[in-house]
C-alpha positions as CSV (number, residue, x, y, z in Angstrom):
1,M,0.2,-9.3,-4.9
2,L,-1.9,-6.2,-4.6
3,A,-0.7,-5.7,-1.0
4,V,2.9,-5.8,-2.3
5,A,2.1,-3.2,-4.9
6,H,0.6,-0.9,-2.3
7,W,3.7,-1.5,0.0
8,V,6.1,-0.5,-2.9
9,L,4.1,2.6,-3.6
10,Y,4.1,3.5,0.1
11,R,7.9,3.2,0.2
12,L,8.3,5.2,-3.0
13,A,6.0,8.0,-1.7
14,R,7.8,8.0,1.7
15,N,11.3,8.0,0.4
16,Y,11.1,9.9,-2.9
17,R,8.8,13.0,-2.6
18,G,7.2,13.8,-5.9
19,M,7.6,10.4,-7.5
20,V,4.2,9.1,-6.4
21,T,1.6,11.8,-6.9
22,E,-1.8,10.0,-6.8
23,Q,-1.9,9.5,-3.0
24,N,0.3,10.1,0.0
25,G,2.4,7.4,1.6
26,K,-0.1,6.8,4.5
27,W,-2.9,6.0,2.0
28,Y,-0.8,3.3,0.4
29,L,0.3,1.9,3.7
30,E,-3.3,1.7,5.0
31,N,-4.5,0.0,1.8
32,S,-1.7,-2.5,2.1
33,Y,-2.8,-3.3,5.6
34,H,-6.5,-3.6,4.7
35,T,-5.7,-5.8,1.7
36,M,-3.7,-8.2,3.8
37,M,-6.3,-8.3,6.5
38,A,-9.0,-9.1,4.0
39,M,-6.9,-11.8,2.5
40,I,-6.4,-13.4,5.9
41,E,-10.1,-13.1,7.0
42,Q,-11.6,-14.1,3.7
43,A,-9.2,-16.7,2.4
44,P,-10.6,-20.3,2.1
């Protein structure tokens, strides 16, 4: 779920400048990737 939230924020930051102001789109995309990789590697 968290990865999806990061993905949505990435898309908003990429497509609607000024809508997401905490981080840039690249930050959200990288966090989405790292969250998914952690879920794959650490899932039981």
